[in-house]
N, CA, C and O of each residue as an XYZ file, in Angstrom:
352
protein
N      14.265     21.791     -0.575
C      15.163     20.672     -0.209
C      15.054     20.489      1.275
O      15.120     19.341      1.714
N      14.889     21.521      2.112
C      14.922     21.496      3.542
C      13.480     21.184      4.047
O      13.329     20.998      5.255
N      12.408     21.115      3.207
C      10.894     20.651      3.529
C      10.594     19.359      2.973
O       9.863     18.632      3.646
N      10.986     18.978      1.970
C      10.687     17.713      1.151
C      11.972     16.865      1.084
O      13.011     17.390      0.683
N      11.940     15.663      1.436
C      13.001     14.734      1.018
C      12.516     13.433      0.480
O      11.763     12.724      1.148
N      12.892     13.127     -0.613
C      12.555     11.847     -1.210
C      13.506     10.694     -0.917
O      14.666     10.824     -1.306
N      13.134      9.518     -0.242
C      14.015      8.348      0.021
C      13.407      7.193     -0.781
O      12.268      6.749     -0.632
N      14.303      6.785     -1.624
C      13.914      5.764     -2.642
C      14.348      4.484     -1.986
O      15.461      4.003     -2.201
N      13.403      3.897     -1.131
C      13.688      2.698     -0.390
C      12.216      1.981     -0.202
O      11.152      2.600     -0.231
N      12.325      0.843     -0.045
C      11.114     -0.083      0.408
C      10.828      0.360      1.971
O      11.679      0.342      2.860
N       9.669      0.700      2.094
C       9.109      1.159      3.514
C       9.683      0.356      4.477
O      10.248      0.939      5.403
N       9.664     -1.071      4.469
C      10.228     -1.835      5.536
C      11.506     -1.758      5.923
O      11.905     -2.102      7.035
N      12.397     -1.175      4.764
C      13.798     -0.890      4.936
C      14.039      0.444      5.592
O      15.169      0.597      6.057
N      13.228      1.383      5.709
C      13.417      2.747      6.202
C      13.721      2.739      7.605
O      13.125      1.880      8.255
N      14.578      3.559      8.277
C      14.859      3.610      9.536
C      15.080      5.080     10.018
O      15.888      5.847      9.494
N      14.286      5.381     11.055
C      14.360      6.877     11.607
C      15.698      6.949     12.337
O      16.018      6.122     13.190
N      16.493      8.013     11.950
C      17.801      8.246     12.561
C      18.768      7.704     11.428
O      19.942      8.037     11.585
N      18.509      6.987     10.401
C      19.380      6.626      9.317
C      18.983      7.230      8.049
O      19.731      8.003      7.450
N      17.801      6.892      7.614
C      17.199      7.520      6.435
C      16.267      8.627      6.642
O      16.100      9.468      5.758
N      15.681      8.672      7.701
C      14.971      9.969      8.165
C      15.430     10.621      9.386
O      15.719      9.930     10.363
N      15.516     11.825      9.413
C      16.209     12.407     10.606
C      15.173     12.382     11.744
O      15.651     12.447     12.877
N      13.979     12.307     11.647
C      12.849     12.190     12.565
C      11.644     11.461     12.075
O      11.744     10.919     10.975
N      10.541     11.369     12.713
C       9.414     10.752     12.374
C       8.953     11.689     11.239
O       9.271     12.877     11.201
N       8.182     11.077     10.316
C       7.646     11.847      9.105
C       6.309     12.425      9.425
O       5.613     11.858     10.267
N       5.884     13.520      8.819
C       4.521     14.079      8.981
C       3.744     13.978      7.774
O       2.607     14.438      7.673
N       4.420     13.316      6.770
C       3.700     13.083      5.429
C       4.280     11.768      4.754
O       5.486     11.529      4.701
N       3.363     11.006      4.283
C       3.787      9.693      3.683
C       2.985      9.689      2.409
O       1.755      9.638      2.417
N       3.844      9.754      1.119
C       3.181      9.630     -0.289
C       3.534      8.320     -0.696
O       4.694      7.913     -0.642
N       2.444      7.549     -1.158
C       2.863      6.110     -1.575
C       1.875      5.825     -2.688
O       0.837      6.467     -2.849
N       2.355      4.610     -3.597
C       1.596      4.169     -4.582
C       1.818      2.731     -4.417
O       2.843      2.259     -4.909
N       1.060      2.023     -3.838
C       1.126      0.527     -3.670
C      -0.003     -0.288     -4.134
O      -0.046     -1.490     -3.871
N      -0.976      0.338     -4.851
C      -2.164     -0.302     -5.270
C      -2.045     -0.943     -6.466
O      -1.543     -0.351     -7.421
N      -2.502     -2.271     -6.572
C      -2.729     -3.070     -7.722
C      -4.245     -2.901     -8.057
O      -4.990     -2.084     -7.516
N      -4.586     -3.782     -9.015
C      -5.916     -3.711     -9.536
C      -6.983     -4.180     -8.455
O      -8.166     -3.842     -8.508
N      -6.495     -4.912     -7.567
C      -7.337     -5.524     -6.455
C      -7.349     -4.771     -5.140
O      -8.024     -5.130     -4.176
N      -6.474     -3.588     -5.159
C      -6.270     -2.704     -4.016
C      -5.614     -3.119     -2.892
O      -4.761     -2.396     -2.376
N      -5.978     -4.491     -2.318
C      -5.171     -5.041     -1.287
C      -4.100     -6.008     -1.503
O      -3.513     -6.570     -0.578
N      -3.817     -6.221     -2.933
C      -3.059     -7.281     -3.177
C      -1.546     -7.098     -2.948
O      -0.831     -8.100     -2.916
N      -1.094     -6.036     -2.808
C       0.427     -5.753     -2.598
C       0.683     -5.423     -1.016
O       1.560     -4.633     -0.665
N      -0.075     -6.029     -0.203
C       0.051     -5.940      1.299
C       0.113     -4.640      1.756
O       0.954     -4.274      2.578
N      -0.783     -3.872      1.242
C      -0.940     -2.282      1.563
C      -1.233     -2.133      3.094
O      -0.585     -1.263      3.676
N      -2.024     -2.787      3.735
C      -2.456     -2.744      5.083
C      -1.263     -2.989      6.107
O      -1.001     -2.175      6.992
N      -0.606     -4.095      5.930
C       0.448     -4.280      6.836
C       1.717     -3.347      6.594
O       2.588     -3.261      7.459
N       1.785     -2.717      5.502
C       2.871     -1.767      5.126
C       2.504     -0.506      5.911
O       3.278      0.075      6.671
N       1.207     -0.133      5.642
C       0.853      1.164      6.214
C       0.777      1.097      7.785
O       1.019      2.097      8.461
N       0.446     -0.063      8.323
C       0.501     -0.287      9.887
C       2.060     -0.200     10.398
O       2.388      0.384     11.431
N       2.837     -0.774      9.641
C       4.296     -0.605      9.978
C       4.762      0.853      9.896
O       5.472      1.310     10.792
N       4.399      1.568      8.888
C       4.799      2.866      8.711
C       4.191      3.691      9.889
O       4.949      4.463     10.475
N       2.944      3.598     10.269
C       2.391      4.336     11.414
C       3.089      3.990     12.541
O       3.341      4.883     13.350
N       3.505      2.702     12.783
C       4.161      2.402     14.037
C       5.629      2.747     14.242
O       6.138      2.957     15.343
N       6.268      2.785     13.050
C       7.747      3.055     13.164
C       8.178      4.303     12.564
O       9.201      4.802     13.032
N       7.514      4.970     11.500
C       8.058      5.987     10.858
C       7.208      7.389     10.811
O       7.639      8.435     10.326
N       6.065      7.231     11.339
C       5.281      8.446     11.042
C       4.903      9.033     12.541
O       4.798      8.356     13.564
N       4.730     10.416     12.420
C       4.280     11.055     13.688
C       2.603     10.895     13.858
O       1.826     10.846     12.905
N       2.269     10.834     15.093
C       0.765     10.777     15.222
C       0.097     11.969     14.296
O       0.489     13.136     14.309
N      -0.838     11.528     13.599
C      -1.757     12.489     12.788
C      -1.010     12.765     11.424
O      -1.433     13.608     10.633
N       0.014     12.083     11.210
C       0.636     12.220      9.962
C      -0.313     12.080      8.607
O      -1.220     11.254      8.499
N       0.046     12.990      7.652
C      -0.895     12.981      6.520
C      -0.568     11.696      5.531
O       0.625     11.457      5.343
N      -1.406     10.979      4.982
C      -1.144      9.947      4.055
C      -1.794     10.510      2.803
O      -2.846     11.148      2.827
N      -1.038     10.207      1.613
C      -1.437     10.498      0.280
C      -1.144      9.418     -0.488
O       0.007      8.995     -0.595
N      -2.325      8.808     -1.173
C      -3.677      9.116     -1.011
C      -4.176      8.849      0.404
O      -3.629      8.010      1.120
N      -5.285      9.619      0.823
C      -5.715      9.374      2.180
C      -6.980      8.463      2.372
O      -7.404      8.033      3.445
N      -7.560      8.229      0.961
C      -8.581      7.329      1.085
C      -8.779      6.573     -0.294
O      -8.215      7.050     -1.279
N      -9.471      5.532     -0.416
C      -9.630      4.855     -1.809
C     -11.066      4.523     -1.756
O     -11.684      4.485     -0.692
N     -11.635      4.264     -2.994
C     -12.978      3.727     -3.282
C     -12.927      2.551     -4.002
O     -12.250      2.581     -5.030
N     -13.491      1.507     -3.701
C     -13.465      0.211     -4.408
C     -14.835      0.035     -5.247
O     -15.870      0.055     -4.580
N     -14.915     -0.094     -6.307
C     -16.159     -0.514     -7.082
C     -15.970     -1.913     -7.636
O     -14.962     -2.268     -8.247
N     -16.988     -2.655     -7.385
C     -17.023     -3.966     -7.895
C     -18.495     -4.398     -8.386
O     -19.545     -3.877     -8.012
N     -18.382     -5.249     -9.120
C     -19.702     -5.990     -9.546
C     -19.582     -7.432     -9.653
O     -18.644     -7.951    -10.259
N     -20.596     -8.167     -9.025
C     -20.521     -9.580     -8.987
C     -20.978    -10.097    -10.427
O     -21.929     -9.603    -11.034
N     -20.244    -11.080    -10.873
C     -20.618    -11.593    -12.176
C     -20.537    -13.151    -12.029
O     -19.669    -13.735    -11.381
N     -21.547    -13.734    -12.709
C     -21.655    -15.198    -12.720
C     -21.493    -15.629    -14.153
O     -22.119    -15.061    -15.048
N     -20.549    -16.763    -14.419
C     -20.423    -17.153    -15.804
C     -20.004    -18.678    -15.770
O     -18.848    -19.017    -15.518
N     -20.995    -19.551    -16.033
C     -20.850    -20.859    -15.786
C     -19.485    -21.346    -16.760
O     -18.633    -22.128    -16.337
N     -19.461    -20.850    -17.865
C     -18.293    -21.188    -18.627
C     -16.860    -20.932    -18.009
O     -15.909    -21.705    -18.118
N     -16.860    -19.799    -17.386
C     -15.464    -19.377    -16.589
C     -15.497    -20.400    -15.385
O     -14.487    -21.074    -15.178
N     -16.400    -20.519    -14.733
C     -16.491    -21.520    -13.408
C     -15.982    -22.827    -13.800
O     -15.334    -23.475    -12.978
N     -16.226    -23.327    -15.078
C     -15.961    -24.755    -15.320
C     -14.411    -24.724    -15.759
O     -13.756    -25.761    -15.662
N     -13.812    -23.516    -16.250
C     -12.597    -23.445    -16.836
C     -11.540    -23.667    -15.750
O     -11.808    -23.231    -14.630
N     -10.493    -24.228    -15.923
C      -9.387    -24.347    -15.035
C      -8.389    -23.117    -15.099
O      -7.294    -23.190    -15.657
N      -8.836    -22.072    -14.525
C      -8.048    -20.614    -14.724
C      -7.516    -20.344    -13.284
O      -8.229    -19.752    -12.474
N      -6.259    -20.778    -12.963
C      -5.713    -20.400    -11.519
C      -6.011    -18.897    -11.215
O      -6.286    -18.553    -10.065
N      -5.957    -17.998    -12.249
C      -6.100    -16.533    -11.950
C      -7.397    -16.191    -11.220
O      -7.482    -15.269    -10.408
N      -8.507    -17.084    -11.603
C      -9.707    -16.800    -11.087
C     -10.006    -17.455     -9.826
O     -11.133    -17.382     -9.335
N      -9.013    -18.120     -9.252
C      -8.986    -18.830     -7.915
C      -8.145    -18.080     -6.993
O      -8.003    -18.436     -5.824
N      -7.564    -17.016     -7.504
C      -6.634    -16.245     -6.746
C      -5.119    -16.766     -6.669
O      -4.246    -16.217     -5.998
N      -4.949    -17.867     -7.427
C      -3.528    -18.366     -7.618
C      -2.623    -17.474     -8.383
O      -3.089    -16.825     -9.320
N      -1.327    -17.384     -8.054
C      -0.350    -16.631     -8.708
C      -0.156    -16.972    -10.267
O       0.682    -16.363    -10.933
């Protein structure tokens, strides 16, 4: 308990001196959706680095790999599917 502390809060609500006694040297997160960047992961991690983490802090996971394949389908292109246009 003196080495690992879990704080169940949204990262943007965390405060050093309130929720964390000092800047953290480890950040474990799970914010990925099926599109990798759909849950604003980059702004959240930038904010964490700026406000919550020591320089050189370890992130878990520390990297990701995106696999994609381009597909063309005339019948899907003609369909009115907001999901394919990126609409919620």
